[in-house]
Each structure stands twice: as C-alpha cells, then as structure tokens.
C-alpha positions in Angstrom: 0.0 0.0 0.0 2.8 2.4 0.8 4.2 1.8 -2.7 0.8 2.9 -4.1 -0.8 -0.4 -4.7 -4.6 0.3 -4.8 -5.5 -3.3 -4.3 -3.4 -3.5 -1.2 -5.2 -0.4 0.2 -8.6 -1.9 -0.7 -7.7 -5.1 1.1 -6.5 -3.2 4.2 -9.6 -1.0 4.1 -11.9 -4.0 3.8 -10.2 -5.7 6.8 -9.9 -2.7 9.1 -12.8 -0.3 8.3 -15.4 -2.1 10.4 -13.4 -2.0 13.5 -12.4 1.6 13.1 -16.0 2.6 12.5 -17.3 0.7 15.5 -14.7 2.2 17.7 -15.5 5.7 16.6 -19.2 5.1 16.9 -19.0 3.7 20.4 -16.8 6.6 21.5 -18.9 9.4 20.1 -22.4 7.9 19.7 -23.1 9.4 16.3 -23.2 7.4 13.0 -22.6 10.5 10.9 -19.6 11.5 13.0 -18.2 7.9 13.1 -18.5 7.8 9.3 -16.7 11.1 8.9 -13.9 10.0 11.3 -13.5 6.6 9.6 -13.1 8.3 6.2 -10.6 10.8 7.7 -8.6 8.0 9.3 -8.1 6.2 6.0 -7.4 9.3 4.1 -4.7 10.3 6.6 -3.3 6.8 6.6 -3.0 6.9 2.8 -1.3 10.2 2.9 1.0 9.5 5.8 1.5 5.7 5.5 5.2 6.2 5.4 5.1 7.2 9.0 3.9 3.8 10.1 6.7 1.8 11.7 5.9 -2.0 12.1 8.6 -2.2 14.8 6.6 0.1 17.1 3.2 -1.7 16.7 0.6 -3.2 14.5 -1.4 -1.6 11.6 -4.6 -2.0 13.7 -3.0 -0.2 16.6 -1.8 2.6 14.4 -5.3 3.0 12.9 -7.0 2.9 16.3 -4.5 5.6 17.5 -5.4 7.8 14.6 -9.1 7.2 15.2 -8.7 8.0 18.9 -7.0 11.3 18.2 -9.7 12.3 15.7 -12.5 11.3 18.0 -11.0 13.3 20.9 -10.5 16.3 18.7 -14.1 16.2 17.4 -15.5 15.8 20.9 -13.4 18.7 22.2 -14.4 20.9 19.3 -18.1 20.2 19.6 -18.0 20.2 23.5 -21.2 18.1 23.6 -22.0 14.6 23.0 -24.4 13.7 20.2 -27.0 11.4 21.6 -27.6 8.2 19.7 -30.7 8.2 17.6 -32.9 5.2 17.0 -31.1 4.7 13.7 -27.8 4.4 15.5 -29.2 1.9 18.0 -30.5 -0.3 15.2 -27.2 -0.3 13.4 -25.2 -1.3 16.4 -27.7 -3.9 17.6 -27.8 -5.6 14.2 -24.0 -5.9 14.3 -23.9 -7.0 18.0 -26.9 -9.2 18.5 -28.3 -10.1 15.0 -27.9 -13.9 15.4 -29.7 -14.0 18.7 -32.6 -11.7 17.9 -34.6 -14.4 16.1 -34.5 -16.6 19.3 -36.2 -14.1 21.5 -39.9 -13.6 22.0 -41.1 -10.0 21.7 -41.1 -9.2 25.4 -37.6 -10.7 25.8 -36.5 -8.7 22.8 -38.0 -5.5 24.3 -36.3 -6.1 27.6 -33.0 -6.9 25.9 -33.3 -3.7 23.8 -33.9 -1.7 27.0 -30.8 -3.1 28.6 -28.7 -2.5 25.5 -29.9 1.1 25.4 -29.1 1.5 29.1 -25.6 0.1 28.8 -25.0 2.2 25.7 -26.1 5.4 27.3 -24.1 4.6 30.5 -20.9 4.0 28.4 -21.5 7.3 26.5 -22.0 9.1 29.9 -18.5 8.0 31.2 -15.7 10.6 31.1 -13.8 10.1 27.9 -10.6 8.6 29.5 -12.8 5.8 31.1 -15.0 5.4 28.1 -12.0 4.7 25.8 -10.7 1.8 27.9 -14.2 0.2 28.2 -14.6 0.5 24.4 -11.2 -0.9 23.6 -11.0 -3.6 26.2 -14.6 -4.7 26.6 -16.3 -3.9 23.4 -13.3 -4.5 21.0 -11.8 -7.2 23.2 -8.3 -5.8 23.1 -5.7 -6.8 25.6 -4.6 -4.3 28.2 -1.3 -4.0 26.3 -3.0 -3.2 23.0 -5.2 -0.6 24.7 -2.2 0.9 26.4 -0.3 1.2 23.1 -3.3 2.9 21.4 -3.9 5.4 24.2 -0.3 5.9 25.0 -0.5 5.1 28.7 1.0 2.4 31.0 -0.7 -0.9 31.2 -1.3 -0.4 34.9 -3.2 2.8 34.1 -5.4 0.9 31.6 -6.2 -1.6 34.4 -7.0 1.0 37.0 -9.2 3.1 34.6 -11.0 0.0 33.5 -11.7 -1.1 37.1 -13.0 2.4 37.9 -15.1 2.6 34.7 -16.7 -0.8 35.5 -17.6 0.4 39.0 -19.1 3.6 37.5 -21.1 1.6 35.0 -22.3 -0.8 37.6 -23.5 2.2 39.8 -25.2 3.9 36.9 -26.9 0.7 35.7 -28.0 -0.2 39.3 -29.6 3.2 39.8 -31.1 3.1 36.4 -32.3 -0.6 36.8 -34.9 0.5 39.4 -36.6 2.8 36.9 -36.2 0.2 34.1 -37.8 -2.6 36.2 -40.6 -0.3 37.3 -41.2 0.8 33.7 -41.2 -2.8 32.5 -43.7 -3.7 35.2 -46.0 -0.9 34.1 -45.7 -1.9 30.4 -46.3 -5.6 31.4 -49.4 -4.6 33.3 -50.7 -2.6 30.3 -49.9 -5.5 28.0 -51.9 -7.9 30.1 -55.0 -5.6 30.2 
C-alpha cells in the first residue's frame, strides 16, 4: 500500500474499516460523526502511511490511534456529545446481536433492547478517559497491552481506569435498573390488560 498499490489499500480498508468505524461510533455515539472520522482516518493513513513503523506496533493499533485522536479532537471541538438516535441503535444492535434476535420472544426482545440502550447510554456518559478503555478492552476485546499502546499510557493505568469505569457503569446501571424494572412492570401490566 505504501508503494501505491490500490488493491493493497482496498484489502486493508476491507479488513480494518469495520473495527475503526465501530470504535468511533462507540466513542462518540453518532453514526454521521463515526462515518466522517472513519473516512478521515483512512485518508490520513493513505497520505502518511510512510510514518507507520511496524517495529513500534501493528497496523490495527496505528489505525486505532489515529481514530482515537480524531474522536477526541471532534469531541473537544463540539463540546457536547451527540445522543444516539434510533437509527444508530438499530445499526449497532444488528452488528452486535443479530444472530440472537430471532431466538427471543417479543417481550424478551424488548427487555434486551432496553438493557442494551441503558448500557450504551451509561458508556457514553462516562468521562472520555474511562470510556475509551471500556470500548477498547470490553467492546473491542483488546488486551490491556494493546489498549495501552493505542492510548499511550502504561498498562497499569489501563487496568485502573477499566476497574474504575466498570464500577461507575455498575453504579449507573444499578440506579437506572430500578426505573427500568418499574417501567417494565408498568408496560407488562398494560400489555396484560
């Protein structure tokens, strides 16, 4: 690709675009912003591919690093998070739970959707330095070492941030769970009537 082989770039794009897009989407919560960032990442990589050094890390790590910087710049510039629309929720859920959706009855599917929305909003509400370790380690299933490389912090810091982020998520979900279960009970009662 560095030598200008278009087919090599196409292969790289096909292999890495989905992960870059999902990372950007989970960090910012907006499909439009995630699409823009993904495009910008690959344009920058094409332009500056000669700066990539395989001795310092992987191509995936390099791309996630570019994505991270672009997401953080966009979030700082806009100073407010864009909430996820129903369209965004549908797109993520199809990617994450598509095989299982057929197996659920409508009430289970509704409850599952409520829980997914609660978790998604709780993750988006985390401060950015906690959100990024949750997205990388839990949602993208990266090792602590890979996340540390992308973020540029020590592995121990990744572990401590992840531990703190999980505690914050558990607190948010626990406090939100009371209202979720109450709302589900109300909806169930209406459904039975």
